[in-house]
C-alpha positions in Angstrom: -0.1 -0.2 -0.2 1.3 3.6 -0.7 0.0 6.8 0.6 -0.5 9.5 -1.6 -1.5 13.3 -0.4 -1.9 16.5 -2.4 0.9 19.3 -2.2 -0.8 20.9 0.7 -1.2 18.0 2.7 2.3 16.4 1.9 4.6 18.5 4.7 1.9 17.1 7.3 2.0 13.5 6.3 5.5 14.0 5.9 6.0 15.0 9.3 3.5 12.8 10.8 5.2 9.3 9.2 9.0 11.1 9.8 9.6 11.4 6.1 12.4 14.0 4.7 11.8 15.2 1.2 13.4 18.6 -0.5 13.4 19.6 -4.0 16.8 20.5 -5.3 16.9 23.1 -8.1 18.9 22.2 -10.9 21.2 23.4 -13.2 18.2 24.9 -15.7 15.0 27.0 -14.3 13.0 23.4 -15.6 15.4 20.9 -13.9 15.7 19.7 -10.5 16.1 16.5 -8.3 14.2 15.4 -5.1 16.5 14.6 -1.8 14.1 11.7 0.5 14.7 9.1 2.7 14.2 5.8 1.4 13.1 2.4 2.8 9.9 0.2 3.9 7.5 0.5 7.0 5.7 -2.7 7.9 2.8 -1.9 10.0 0.1 -4.0 12.0 -3.7 -4.5 11.5 -4.0 -2.1 14.1 -1.5 0.6 12.5 1.5 -0.1 14.8 4.9 0.4 13.4 6.7 -3.2 13.9 9.3 -2.8 11.2 11.6 -0.2 9.6 13.9 -1.3 6.6 16.7 0.8 5.6 17.0 0.6 1.8 19.7 -1.8 0.2 19.3 -4.3 3.4 17.5 -6.8 0.7 14.8 -8.7 -0.1 16.2 -12.1 2.4 16.4 -9.7 5.4 13.2 -8.3 5.0 11.5 -11.7 4.8 13.1 -12.8 7.5 12.1 -10.1 10.1 8.5 -10.3 8.5 8.3 -13.8 9.2 9.9 -13.1 13.0 6.7 -10.4 13.1 4.1 -13.6 11.6 5.3 -16.0 13.6 4.8 -13.4 17.1 1.1 -13.5 15.8 
């Protein structure tokens, strides 16, 4: 599942989920890049954050952590 926000909603949503983002102007007036945090959050059915995985940690590590969470019930 992904979150999606309007430009007006984005600052509050980013703050609520502790996500960093910043538009970085490019070399021309119409170019830019976006700096942003990268990772995956895993929530339980009650909406509690149970797991954060950094970008690049790999599918195997994520799968193992999810298996542990499922085994806990």
